[in-house]
C-alpha positions, 0 to 999 in steps of 0.5 A, spaced: 143 524 569 147 530 571 147 537 568 151 538 562 155 543 559 153 547 553 157 543 548 156 537 551 148 538 551 149 540 544 153 533 542 147 529 546 142 532 542 146 532 535 147 524 536 140 523 537 138 528 531 143 523 527 139 517 529 132 521 528 135 523 521 137 516 519 131 513 521 127 519 518 131 519 511 131 511 511 123 512 512 123 517 507 127 513 501 123 507 503 116 510 503 118 514 496 119 508 493 113 504 496 108 510 495 112 514 489 111 521 487 103 521 488 103 517 494 108 522 497 105 528 495 098 526 499 103 524 505 106 531 504 099 535 504 097 532 511 104 532 515 106 539 514 100 541 517 101 537 523 107 540 524 104 547 523 099 545 528 104 542 533 108 549 532 102 553 533 100 549 540 107 546 542 113 548 539 114 554 543 113 551 550 120 547 550 123 554 549 119 558 554 119 553 559 127 552 559 128 559 559 124 560 565 127 554 569 134 556 567 133 563 570 130 560 576 136 555 577 141 560 575 138 564 581 138 558 586 131 557 586 130 550 585 123 549 588 120 555 583 123 551 577 119 545 579 113 549 580 113 552 573 114 546 570 107 543 574 103 549 572 105 549 565 104 541 564 097 542 567 095 548 563 098 545 556 095 538 557 088 541 557 090 545 551 093 539 548 086 536 548 083 541 545 088 542 539 087 534 538 079 535 537 080 541 533 084 538 528 080 532 527 074 536 526 077 541 522 080 536 517 074 537 512 074 544 512 081 545 510 079 541 504 072 544 503 075 551 503 081 549 498 087 550 503 088 542 501 088 541 494 087 534 494 081 531 497 084 524 498 088 527 504 082 527 508 084 521 512 092 522 513 089 529 516 084 525 521 089 520 523 094 525 525 090 528 531 091 524 537 099 525 535 098 532 536 095 532 543 100 527 545 106 531 542 104 537 546 104 534 552 111 531 551 114 538 549 113 540 557 117 535 559 122 536 554 122 544 556 123 542 563 129 538 562 132 542 557 132 548 562 136 544 567 141 543 562 139 535 562 139 534 554 139 526 555 131 525 556 130 529 550 135 525 546 132 519 548 125 520 547 126 523 540 129 517 538 124 512 541 119 516 538 122 516 531 124 509 531 117 507 533 114 512 528 118 509 522 117 502 524 109 503 524 109 508 518 113 503 513 109 497 516 102 500 515 104 503 508 106 496 506 100 492 509 095 497 506 098 499 499 093 493 496 087 497 498 089 503 495 094 509 495 089 514 499 089 508 505 096 507 504 098 514 505 093 514 511 097 508 514 103 511 513 101 518 517 098 514 523 105 512 524 106 518 528 101 516 533 104 510 536 111 514 536 109 520 540 106 515 545 112 512 546 116 518 546 111 521 552 112 514 556 119 514 556 120 522 558 115 521 563 118 515 566 125 519 566 121 525 570 119 520 575 126 517 576 128 524 576 123 527 581 125 521 586 132 525 587 131 530 593 132 537 590 138 542 592 136 547 597 134 553 595 140 558 595 136 564 598 129 566 600 124 566 594 117 568 593 112 562 591 111 562 584 104 564 582 100 560 577 097 567 574 104 570 573 107 563 570 102 563 565 103 570 563 110 569 563 109 563 559 105 566 554 109 572 553 115 567 551 112 562 548 107 565 543 112 569 539 117 563 540 111 558 537 109 563 532 117 564 530 118 556 530 111 556 526 114 559 520 118 554 518 113 549 517 108 555 515 113 556 509 112 548 507 105 550 508 105 556 503 108 551 498 102 546 500 097 552 498 101 555 492 105 550 489 100 545 486 096 551 484 101 555 480 104 548 477 097 547 474 097 554 472 104 553 468 100 547 465 101 541 469 095 536 470 093 535 477 097 528 478 103 532 475 103 537 480 102 533 485 108 529 483 113 535 482 110 537 489 112 530 492 119 531 489 120 538 492 117 537 499 118 530 500 125 529 497 129 535 496 126 538 503 128 532 507 135 531 504 137 539 505 134 538 512 139 533 514 146 537 515 142 542 520 142 536 525 147 539 529 145 547 528 138 545 531 142 541 537 146 547 538 141 552 538 136 548 543 142 547 547 144 555 546 138 558 549 138 555 556 146 557 556 145 564 554 139 565 558 143 563 565 149 567 563 144 573 560 140 573 567 147 574 571 149 580 566 155 575 563 155 579 556 162 576 554 160 569 556 154 570 552 158 572 546 163 567 547 158 561 547 154 564 541 161 565 537 162 558 538 156 555 536 156 559 530 163 556 528 161 549 529 155 550 525 158 553 519 163 547 519 158 542 517 153 547 513 158 550 509 161 544 506 154 541 506 151 546 502 157 546 496 157 538 496 149 537 495 149 543 489 155 539 486 152 532 487 144 533 487 142 529 481 147 523 483 144 523 490 137 523 488 138 517 483 142 514 489 137 515 494 130 516 491 131 512 484 130 518 480 134 524 478 127 528 477 128 531 484 136 533 483 134 540 480 130 542 486 136 539 491 141 543 487 137 550 488 135 548 495 142 546 497 144 554 498 139 554 504 143 549 508 148 555 510 142 560 511 138 555 516 144 554 520 146 561 521 138 563 522 137 557 527 143 559 531 142 567 531 134 565 533 137 561 539 141 567 541 136 572 541 131 567 544 136 566 550 136 573 551 129 574 552 127 577 545 123 572 543 119 576 538 124 578 534 125 572 530 118 572 529 118 579 526 124 577 522 121 571 519 114 574 518 117 579 513 121 574 510 115 570 509 112 575 505 118 575 500 117 567 500 109 568 498 111 573 492 116 569 489 113 562 490 107 565 486 111 568 480 116 563 480 113 557 480 108 559 475 114 559 470 113 553 466 121 552 465 122 553 472 116 549 475 118 546 482 125 549 482 122 556 482 119 554 489 126 552 491 129 559 489 123 562 493 125 558 499 132 561 499 130 568 498 125 567 504 131 564 509 136 569 506 132 575 508 130 572 515 138 570 516 140 578 515 135 581 519 137 576 525 144 578 524 142 585 524 138 585 531 143 580 534 149 586 533 144 591 535 142 588 542 149 585 544 154 587 538 154 580 535 158 579 529 159 574 524 166 572 524 167 573 516 174 571 515 173 564 518 167 563 514 171 565 508 176 560 510 171 554 510 168 556 503 175 556 500 175 549 503 168 547 501 170 549 494 176 545 494 171 539 496 166 540 491 171 540 485 174 534 488 167 531 488 165 533 481 171 530 478 171 524 482 164 522 480 164 523 473 171 520 472 168 514 476 161 513 473 163 509 467 167 504 472 162 504 478 155 506 476 152 512 479 151 509 486 159 507 487 161 513 484 157 517 488 159 514 494 166 514 492 166 522 490 163 523 497 168 520 501 174 523 497 171 530 497 170 529 505 177 527 506 179 533 502 175 538 506 178 535 512 185 536 509 183 543 507 180 545 514 187 544 517 191 547 511 187 554 511 187 554 518 179 554 518 179 550 525 179 554 531 184 550 536 180 552 542 173 550 539 176 543 538 179 543 545 172 544 548 168 538 544 167 533 548 170 526 548 175 527 542 176 534 542 182 534 546 186 529 543 184 532 536 187 539 538 193 535 541 194 532 534 193 538 530 198 542 535 203 536 533 202 537 526 203 544 526 210 544 529 
């Protein structure tokens, strides 16, 4: 392993993210077909809570550790960076054990107090407790490597985790289905345990190999890192980051607490409400998250890169990296937003064998653009050490989410689509606030002219997709027409990127492996 550049690190994580999402997407499709809407609804009543608890206890750790390690290595204090990791690992291992026990014993309380509406979700909640403990420990290793800008260990552990998780989920769901839907859903959720264990084993092994290589000599004299100071700094950085990261799964948990109840208020039965909840969270939410693979990777790689530059006072480099990350992110999120909106129902039919998730997918497609901007700006703010700002912004946005979910979901003709609109409003508010503070703190601004050219290209792409699908539907059927529409629309989008000059040549040159060749080809075409 060797230190990677900002964009190289993002590419490594993006490749891993694609593999993870492909496996997760295949798992979601097959699991949806096996368990159907009601079974997926039970699964989604447990799994978002697991993600929520993991965010509370462990999601802030990788970011906090990566910031502290990046700061120390930027100063040349390599021994101090390693000591920070050792202290963090010891503290968080104890915390992880406590969190696992608390989740196991708290499962019944969640149902008893009505936080989980269906008591059949008890077993899925219970079996996720060991996965919580293991995943928190893994977060410490990932933060250390990311702080060193070594993204390969994180990428490999994520892929192994997901592969083992998916195989176990599908196998157990299929084997246990004859024993009832509740048991099958519990078996599916248990797949998170061996997956997390495999991910931890891989990254621990990579750390063992890494630790056998002697550290570079410290570039100066540094005071030893005191455990109390490290823990205090960890808390200052990790708690706001954890709380901010928690709010995304917390939004899903808001849906869990509000949507089924308000669907019942709109006149649906419990089973109908569970099915519609499955369409929204198990199908639509999962699909609209796919385009954000790149933005998550960019934000993760951006944090230590910004932290290292900001600690040296290199403001221009911070802005340059932030602009690059945002431009590359928008190249993916803008067309994804438009394409999903146009082909929502056909894609739902093709992937999930039902068109019923289409309306929710169509509405939630708007959130793809907001998620990308929100993630990049959060990475920028966190890398500068302002970890509390994204938390406050998302907390304000969550209030809008609660209010609109409560009112819109109870409207009979909206149903679960009302909850989707509430999610869009939530993300729009968080994004606007992030942009405001980024501009105020470091004079960051979105390059709106560039974004406008991307949307113009995406509009041409979306029109192509609509005409291609409806023109070919009678001849190729839904699946064939959908795939043909996506392919033709993608070609039109790439062509329009060059026609409207929506691709920055400098960004192309900096993309690892293929960037220089594509940039050179573009230069020849423009002559």
